[in-house]
LOLUM-841874 format. One line per field, with one value per residue: z, y, x of N, C-alpha, C in turn; residue number from 1; residue in three letters. Coordinates in steps of 0.05 Angstrom, whole numbers. Atoms other than C-alpha are relative to their C-alpha. Layout:
% residues N
n.up = Z ...
n.north = Y ...
n.east = X ...
ca.up = Z ...
ca.north = Y ...
ca.east = X ...
c.up = Z ...
c.north = Y ...
c.east = X ...
marvex = NUM ...
sese = ALA ...
% end
This chain:
% residues 314
n.up = 0 -4 17 -13 -7 -3 -27 -10 -22 5 -25 3 -21 2 -12 -1 -16 -14 12 -18 -3 23 14 -16 2 26 0 -16 13 24 -8 -9 23 16 -12 3 23 17 13 -17 8 -20 11 -19 8 -13 -2 0 -21 2 -5 21 3 28 11 -12 13 27 -1 -7 23 1 -10 17 -15 9 -15 0 1 -26 -20 0 -23 -3 13 28 11 1 21 25 3 6 28 17 -6 20 -12 -13 -28 -6 -26 -6 -23 -3 8 -22 -15 -25 2 3 27 1 -6 25 8 -16 11 25 -6 -9 24 15 -13 8 -12 18 -10 -23 -12 -21 -23 -17 -27 -20 7 -23 -17 12 0 -24 -15 15 24 -7 -7 24 17 -13 2 28 6 -13 14 26 -4 -8 21 23 -7 9 -18 10 -18 6 24 17 5 27 13 5 28 6 29 13 3 -25 0 22 -5 -12 4 -6 -28 -14 -8 12 -20 -15 -8 21 -10 -16 18 14 -20 -6 22 5 -20 5 23 -7 9 -20 -9 -19 -12 -8 -20 8 -16 14 -7 2 27 6 9 -14 8 15 -8 -14 -16 -2 27 9 -17 11 25 -7 -9 25 14 -15 7 27 0 -13 18 24 -4 -20 -5 -23 -24 -2 -9 -28 -14 0 -18 -27 -5 -3 -27 -22 0 6 -13 -29 -12 3 -20 -26 0 -4 -28 -17 4 22 24 25 5 7 27 18 -1 16 28 11 0 23 24 2 7 27 17 -1 16 28 8 4 24 23 4 13 28 14 5 18 26 14 17 -10 8 28 2 -10 18 23 -10 -3 27 10 -19 9 -13 12 -13 0 2 -15 -25 -24
n.north = -24 -23 -1 4 -24 5 0 -26 -11 -24 -11 -17 -19 -13 -27 -16 -23 4 -19 -5 22 17 -3 12 29 9 -2 22 25 2 7 28 18 -2 16 29 13 9 -22 -11 -24 -12 -9 -16 -3 -23 9 -22 -19 -27 -19 -1 26 5 -16 9 25 -5 -12 21 12 29 16 1 -14 7 -17 5 -25 -4 18 26 17 10 26 -3 -12 21 19 -13 3 28 5 -15 8 15 22 22 -6 -25 -12 -23 -15 -24 -24 -19 -1 15 26 1 9 11 29 14 21 25 13 12 24 21 9 17 27 16 -8 -12 -27 -8 -23 -14 1 -23 10 -20 -13 0 -22 -24 0 -7 24 14 10 22 23 10 12 25 19 7 18 26 11 10 24 23 10 7 22 -7 -18 -27 -19 -27 4 -24 -16 -11 5 28 9 26 8 -11 22 4 -19 5 25 -6 -29 -12 1 -19 -23 -25 -20 4 28 16 15 21 20 16 17 22 18 13 21 19 17 15 -13 -4 -28 -4 -26 -13 -21 -27 -22 -17 -28 -16 -9 -28 -6 12 27 2 24 -3 25 15 11 20 24 16 12 20 23 12 14 25 19 9 18 25 14 8 19 20 -3 16 -17 -19 14 5 -25 -6 19 -9 -25 7 13 -19 -23 8 24 -2 -19 10 21 -13 -13 21 9 -21 -1 -17 16 -15 -17 17 9 -23 -6 21 -3 -23 6 18 -15 -20 14 10 -23 -9 19 -4 -25 4 17 -17 -18 15 5 -25 -7 19 0 -26 -3 -25 -2 -9 -28 -18 1 -18 -28 -5 -3 -27 -20 -16 9 -16 1 -27 -2 -22 7 -5
n.east = 16 -16 -24 -26 -15 -28 -11 -7 17 16 8 24 6 26 -2 24 -5 -25 -19 -22 -20 -3 -25 -21 4 -11 -29 -11 5 -17 -27 -2 3 -24 -21 7 -11 22 14 21 14 17 26 15 28 13 28 19 -8 11 -21 -20 -14 -4 -22 -25 -6 -9 -27 -20 -13 -4 22 24 22 27 19 29 15 13 -11 13 -8 -27 -3 5 -24 -20 8 -8 -29 -6 7 -19 -27 -15 -16 14 3 13 -5 17 -7 16 -14 1 -26 1 -14 -29 -5 -27 2 7 -19 5 24 -7 -16 19 15 -19 -1 23 25 19 5 -16 14 -14 18 -5 -2 6 24 18 -8 10 29 15 9 21 -11 -19 16 12 -21 -8 22 2 -22 6 23 -9 -17 17 17 -15 -19 -27 -15 2 -12 10 17 5 -24 0 -25 -3 -6 13 2 24 20 15 22 18 15 26 2 27 6 -17 16 -6 -5 -24 -1 -13 -22 12 12 -20 -12 19 3 -26 -3 21 -7 -25 -24 -21 -1 -21 2 -25 8 -6 11 20 -2 24 4 1 27 23 7 25 14 25 -2 25 7 -20 3 22 -9 -19 15 12 -22 -6 21 -4 -23 8 19 -13 -21 7 29 8 -5 22 24 -3 4 29 13 -6 15 28 3 -5 17 28 11 -4 19 27 3 2 27 20 -1 11 29 7 -4 6 -23 -22 5 -6 -29 -14 7 -13 -29 -5 3 -22 -24 3 -2 -27 -16 7 -13 -28 -2 6 -22 -22 8 -2 -28 -13 13 -3 -24 -11 -28 0 9 -20 -22 5 -4 -29 -11 7 -10 -22 -24 -22 -25 -10 -29 -11 -11 16
ca.up = 0 18 -27 -12 23 27 88 130 181 169 229 235 276 285 300 322 347 364 337 399 396 326 296 354 352 278 288 344 305 241 278 310 245 209 257 242 192 158 108 141 130 171 157 193 190 206 231 215 263 277 297 258 260 185 169 218 187 117 140 158 109 87 111 79 101 97 117 137 120 188 254 250 311 336 312 245 233 249 202 146 159 158 90 63 90 43 92 129 199 227 284 319 367 394 373 443 467 522 495 497 422 436 457 385 369 426 399 331 360 394 328 295 345 317 357 321 364 413 461 502 569 611 680 714 683 747 784 736 740 790 842 801 736 770 799 732 695 744 743 667 661 711 675 607 632 662 602 549 587 564 595 584 616 581 534 509 502 441 425 392 329 297 232 183 171 244 237 169 195 236 208 212 286 304 340 307 373 428 442 378 417 466 409 371 436 451 381 374 439 422 357 391 362 398 438 478 525 536 600 590 631 609 607 617 552 518 508 528 526 475 511 531 588 595 520 506 566 539 471 503 537 469 439 495 482 408 421 468 419 359 389 446 441 494 545 528 538 606 626 605 643 706 698 690 753 795 773 753 782 852 866 838 885 945 926 922 991 1018 994 930 875 824 832 828 763 731 754 724 659 650 667 615 562 577 572 507 476 498 467 402 401 409 355 308 319 299 237 218 224 187 130 114 62 107 87 13 24 65 16 -40 3 18 -56 -69 -10 -21 -1 -9 9 29 12 55 120 189
ca.north = 0 48 70 51 105 111 94 156 201 251 296 328 390 408 482 522 593 579 641 648 580 552 581 560 490 484 509 459 403 419 417 350 318 343 303 237 187 177 219 266 322 370 380 436 434 502 482 544 590 658 691 698 624 617 674 648 579 606 643 577 548 475 452 432 477 453 498 480 535 525 492 418 391 368 297 318 361 302 257 308 306 230 229 280 244 218 170 106 132 187 232 281 337 394 465 495 483 433 372 355 352 335 265 248 211 163 151 137 87 50 48 17 -40 -61 -24 -2 60 96 146 200 187 250 229 295 310 293 346 399 378 405 357 340 331 289 243 236 222 168 136 137 103 48 38 32 -17 -59 -63 -68 -115 -76 -29 44 96 158 149 221 243 289 268 200 163 106 67 100 32 29 92 73 5 37 108 120 102 154 214 282 319 319 245 225 203 163 129 108 81 40 11 -3 -43 -75 -102 -127 -76 -66 -1 26 86 135 178 253 316 358 434 486 506 573 605 580 507 488 425 423 373 354 346 310 264 242 231 191 145 134 115 65 32 30 -2 -55 -71 -75 -116 -154 -156 -211 -163 -112 -164 -182 -109 -100 -162 -137 -69 -101 -144 -87 -32 -72 -142 -130 -66 -98 -158 -112 -73 -138 -159 -92 -105 -64 -116 -68 -18 -75 -100 -31 -19 -86 -75 -5 -30 -86 -39 13 -38 -67 2 21 -42 -30 42 20 -34 16 64 10 -7 66 77 14 26 98 120 174 158 167 231 262 237 275 338 331 322 388 423 479 445 491 489 557 578 640 638 634
ca.east = 0 56 113 184 225 300 342 353 319 263 253 184 171 97 90 30 42 115 148 191 226 219 282 327 296 311 382 396 365 403 469 454 430 492 535 500 526 458 419 370 320 279 205 170 94 64 -5 -45 -6 -36 29 95 113 103 150 202 198 207 270 304 353 356 288 223 165 93 35 -36 -86 -120 -101 -117 -81 -13 -22 -50 12 57 17 27 102 102 68 118 179 233 265 247 258 214 236 190 205 164 180 176 248 229 266 340 352 425 401 382 447 433 363 393 443 385 347 409 405 338 286 223 213 259 228 262 230 223 248 234 166 128 169 144 71 21 -8 -71 -34 20 -33 -67 -2 20 -48 -50 18 -2 -68 -35 17 -39 -84 -30 16 77 127 109 154 130 70 66 138 145 216 222 245 205 201 154 121 102 60 32 9 -46 -46 -122 -121 -68 -97 -99 -90 -38 -54 -17 44 1 -36 26 56 -7 -12 63 64 -3 25 89 138 204 201 259 267 325 320 320 311 251 254 200 169 175 106 38 18 -36 -57 -130 -127 -200 -214 -148 -159 -226 -195 -140 -190 -224 -156 -143 -210 -196 -129 -158 -214 -169 -113 -146 -222 -225 -194 -248 -302 -273 -271 -344 -365 -329 -362 -430 -420 -392 -439 -501 -509 -480 -519 -582 -572 -563 -626 -665 -641 -663 -734 -733 -741 -772 -715 -665 -696 -695 -623 -600 -637 -609 -538 -542 -569 -515 -459 -486 -495 -425 -395 -433 -407 -335 -344 -376 -318 -268 -308 -313 -238 -217 -266 -248 -198 -169 -97 -112 -150 -95 -42 -76 -77 -3 12 -22 12 61 127 187 261 284 356 362 401 370
c.up = 0 -17 16 5 5 29 8 21 -8 27 -4 24 -4 15 -2 19 17 -10 18 1 -26 -14 16 0 -26 -1 16 -14 -25 7 9 -24 -18 10 -2 -26 -18 -14 17 -13 23 -14 22 -10 17 0 4 22 -5 7 -23 -4 -29 -12 12 -13 -28 -1 6 -25 2 13 -20 17 -12 17 -3 0 27 20 1 23 -2 -16 -30 -14 -3 -23 -28 -5 -7 -30 -19 2 -22 11 17 30 4 28 4 24 1 -6 23 18 26 -1 -6 -28 -2 6 -25 -9 16 -9 -26 4 10 -24 -17 12 -6 12 -21 8 25 10 20 23 20 30 21 -6 23 19 -10 -1 27 13 -15 -25 5 7 -25 -18 10 -3 -29 -8 12 -15 -27 2 7 -23 -25 6 -10 21 -12 21 -4 -26 -18 -2 -29 -14 -3 -29 -3 -30 -12 -3 25 1 -22 4 12 -1 7 30 16 4 -14 20 15 10 -22 11 17 -18 -14 19 5 -23 -6 19 -4 -22 4 -12 23 6 23 10 8 20 -9 20 -17 10 -1 -28 -3 -12 15 -11 -15 8 14 15 0 -27 -8 18 -9 -26 5 9 -24 -15 14 -6 -28 -1 12 -19 -25 4 19 8 24 26 3 10 30 16 1 19 29 7 4 28 22 1 -5 18 31 13 -2 21 28 2 4 28 18 -5 -22 -27 -26 -7 -10 -30 -20 -1 -17 -29 -13 -2 -24 -26 -5 -9 -29 -20 -1 -18 -30 -10 -6 -26 -25 -6 -14 -29 -17 -8 -21 -28 -15 -17 8 -9 -29 -3 9 -19 -24 8 2 -27 -11 17 -12 16 -12 17 -2 0 16 28 23 12
c.north = 25 -1 -4 27 -8 -2 28 9 26 10 20 18 12 26 15 23 -3 19 5 -21 -15 2 -13 -30 -11 1 -22 -26 -4 -7 -29 -19 0 -18 -30 -11 -12 24 10 24 10 10 15 4 23 -5 23 21 27 22 0 -26 -6 15 -9 -27 4 14 -20 -13 -31 -17 -1 11 -7 16 -11 27 7 -20 -26 -18 -10 -26 2 12 -21 -20 12 -3 -28 -6 14 -11 -16 -25 -19 3 28 9 23 14 25 25 20 1 -16 -26 3 -12 -14 -30 -16 -21 -25 -14 -14 -26 -23 -11 -19 -28 -17 7 13 29 5 26 13 3 23 -8 20 14 3 24 27 2 10 -26 -16 -13 -23 -25 -13 -14 -27 -21 -10 -21 -28 -14 -12 -25 -24 -11 -9 -23 6 18 28 19 28 -1 24 18 9 -1 -30 -5 -27 -5 12 -21 -5 19 -6 -25 5 30 12 1 22 26 25 22 -7 -29 -17 -18 -23 -22 -17 -18 -24 -20 -14 -23 -21 -19 -14 12 4 30 2 29 10 22 27 19 18 29 14 12 30 6 -15 -27 0 -24 7 -26 -16 -13 -22 -25 -18 -14 -22 -26 -14 -16 -26 -21 -11 -20 -28 -16 -11 -23 -23 2 -17 16 20 -13 -6 25 8 -18 9 25 -6 -13 21 23 -7 -23 2 20 -9 -22 12 14 -20 -10 21 4 18 -15 15 18 -16 -9 22 6 -20 3 24 -5 -17 15 20 -14 -9 24 11 -18 3 26 -3 -16 16 20 -14 -5 25 7 -18 1 26 0 25 4 11 29 19 -1 19 29 7 4 27 22 16 -7 14 -5 27 1 22 -9 6 27
c.east = 17 25 25 13 29 9 10 -20 -13 -10 -23 -4 -28 1 -27 5 25 21 24 22 6 27 23 -3 10 30 13 -3 17 28 3 -2 24 23 -5 12 -22 -12 -23 -13 -17 -26 -15 -29 -13 -31 -19 6 -12 20 20 15 6 23 27 9 12 28 22 10 0 -21 -22 -23 -27 -19 -29 -14 -14 13 -16 8 29 5 -4 25 22 -6 6 30 8 -5 19 28 13 12 -16 -3 -12 7 -20 11 -17 16 3 25 0 17 30 6 28 0 -6 20 -3 -25 6 16 -18 -16 18 2 -24 -26 -18 -7 17 -11 19 -19 7 0 -8 -27 -20 7 -11 -30 -11 -10 -21 11 20 -15 -11 20 9 -21 -3 22 -5 -23 8 17 -17 -16 15 19 28 13 0 12 -10 -17 -3 24 0 26 4 7 -14 1 -26 -21 -16 -24 -20 -17 -27 -5 -27 -6 16 -14 10 7 25 3 13 22 -10 -11 21 15 -18 0 26 4 -22 6 27 25 19 2 20 -1 28 -8 10 -12 -17 3 -27 -2 1 -28 -20 -7 -27 -17 -26 -5 -26 -7 20 -1 -22 8 19 -14 -13 22 7 -21 2 23 -6 -18 14 20 -7 -29 -9 4 -22 -25 2 -5 -30 -15 4 -16 -29 -5 3 -20 -30 -10 2 -19 -29 -6 -4 -28 -22 -1 -12 -30 -9 4 -5 24 24 -2 6 30 15 -5 14 30 7 -3 23 25 -1 2 29 18 -6 13 29 5 -5 22 23 -7 2 29 12 -12 3 26 15 29 1 -9 22 25 -4 3 29 13 -5 11 23 25 24 25 12 31 12 9 -19 7
marvex = 1 2 3 4 5 6 7 8 9 10 11 12 13 14 15 16 17 18 19 20 21 22 23 24 25 26 27 28 29 30 31 32 33 34 35 36 37 38 39 40 41 42 43 44 45 46 47 48 49 50 51 52 53 54 55 56 57 58 59 60 61 62 63 64 65 66 67 68 69 70 71 72 73 74 75 76 77 78 79 80 81 82 83 84 85 86 87 88 89 90 91 92 93 94 95 96 97 98 99 100 101 102 103 104 105 106 107 108 109 110 111 112 113 114 115 116 117 118 119 120 121 122 123 124 125 126 127 128 129 130 131 132 133 134 135 136 137 138 139 140 141 142 143 144 145 146 147 148 149 150 151 152 153 154 155 156 157 158 159 160 161 162 163 164 165 166 167 168 169 170 171 172 173 174 175 176 177 178 179 180 181 182 183 184 185 186 187 188 189 190 191 192 193 194 195 196 197 198 199 200 201 202 203 204 205 206 207 208 209 210 211 212 213 214 215 216 217 218 219 220 221 222 223 224 225 226 227 228 229 230 231 232 233 234 235 236 237 238 239 240 241 242 243 244 245 246 247 248 249 250 251 252 253 254 255 256 257 258 259 260 261 262 263 264 265 266 267 268 269 270 271 272 273 274 275 276 277 278 279 280 281 282 283 284 285 286 287 288 289 290 291 292 293 294 295 296 297 298 299 300 301 302 303 304 305 306 307 308 309 310 311 312 313 314
sese = MET PHE GLU HIS VAL ASN PRO GLY LEU SER PHE VAL ILE PRO ALA TYR ASN GLU GLU GLY ALA ILE VAL SER THR VAL GLU ARG LEU ARG GLY ILE LEU ALA SER LEU ASP ILE PRO SER GLU ILE ILE VAL VAL ASN ASP GLY SER LYS ASP ASN THR GLY GLU ARG VAL ARG SER CYS ALA GLY ILE ARG ALA VAL SER HIS PRO ILE ASN THR GLY TYR GLY SER ALA ILE LYS THR GLY ILE LEU CYS ALA ARG TYR SER TRP ILE GLY ILE VAL ASP ALA ASP GLY THR TYR ASP ILE GLU LEU ILE PRO GLU LEU VAL GLU ARG MET LYS LYS GLY PHE ASP MET VAL VAL ALA ALA ARG ARG ASN VAL LEU GLU LEU ASP GLY PRO PHE LYS ARG PHE PHE ARG LYS SER LEU ILE ARG PHE LEU ASN LEU ILE ILE GLY GLY ARG ILE GLU ASP PRO ASN SER GLY LEU ARG ILE PHE HIS ARG ASP VAL ALA MET SER PHE PHE PRO PHE LEU CYS ASN THR PHE SER PHE THR THR SER ILE THR ILE PHE ALA LEU GLY GLU GLY TYR PHE VAL ASN TYR VAL PRO MET ASN TYR SER LYS ARG GLU GLY LYS SER LYS VAL ARG HIS PHE ARG ASP SER LEU ARG MET MET GLN LEU ILE LEU GLN GLY ILE THR PHE PHE ASN PRO VAL LYS LEU SER ILE MET LEU ILE LEU ALA LEU LEU GLY LEU GLY ALA VAL PRO ALA PHE ILE LEU ALA LEU LEU GLY MET PRO THR VAL ALA THR TYR HIS LEU ALA ILE SER ILE ALA SER VAL LEU LEU PHE ALA LEU GLY VAL LEU GLY ASP ILE ILE ARG ILE THR SER THR SER ARG ILE ASN LYS LYS SER SER LEU VAL ALA GLU ALA ASN ILE THR GLU GLU ASP CYS ALA VAL
% end
């Protein structure tokens, strides 16, 4: 289905309103890639920025600049970069100056050892989080490790390298928002790809974060359910049965013992209907994703995109 790409490394930088850090990020990345012994390129995807990010990107030399006319999301920008990439390895890094780009040679060395994806795991990210966000992040990692049966150290790190084929294998499932990194982690481990982690210190970002925690958290839970359903439907069935027993059957039994048989019957019937409708919704979502031609549609858009290589100096 997918065209052959040459050995090498294509680094994608998604950028939305990052005028303060995008040039320095490109400069640092260019210097690191020049020191590697493999072919490389930098692709900056300006995702409909409303500030001067587009102008700053076009001032950078030796990169490929792609622009979205409107903001479509962090993951969507990365997916555009993947489709534009010339090389078989894809690297991604945020444009906000938070990641240790100088760690990239170590990621490349791990990829050479046969890993399908190498992630820069942020060992100090919990220290920078507030109490609520720290609790949520720790709970999420434990939950993902439990349901996937893998070892996830940092599911949403924005600095990583992976084989292009890994992303293309389940491209329609990859999230268009900030949960892109979580989704590719879940699906890579679910399919049994080799994933490795390199510890890294995380820095405070330049500018304001674009993450919408509530919305992106809901989207992340949807992705987790998609991953479980796609790779291990038996596990989803067990989870639904346990939910039905814990939230439906047991409370209904207690209500019956307390002399409220009618309420118990209604409660059990509503619980069963809710679980069935939920299961049908998840199944329908999987069918919808697998039956769409989203890759081909986006490929045609990328082919028509204005991709330029600027020759002027930074």
